[in-house]
C-alpha angles and dihedrals in degrees: 000000000000090000090053091050093047092048089050094048092049094048090048088051095050095044090049091049091049092049091050090053089055090052094052092054090072097069122179116248114217124231126262107292116242103239126182095219134116091230140004141154130203116202129185107241096214103043100025088228118150107244099181137349144174122191088341094160097055110106112244136179113250118264119256094257091052090053092049093049091048093051088048093052092047090050096052090046090055090048091052088052093246092126 
């Protein structure tokens, strides 16, 4: 009898866990962020789909962090002899 109860409890737990995973697949997508910027673009990494944009086609200079990271990557490549 204990074996039947344990088997039933385990099956119920596994079925509940599997059902919970199915529910988590349908994630909520947040709305477009309110950004105080002259231009921006938000792209989904996996699909490449543009999710939100404002003046995305206007040419802009890179932000400071972008400049620093580019400089860092080039410096590392030069150190490794790739340049």
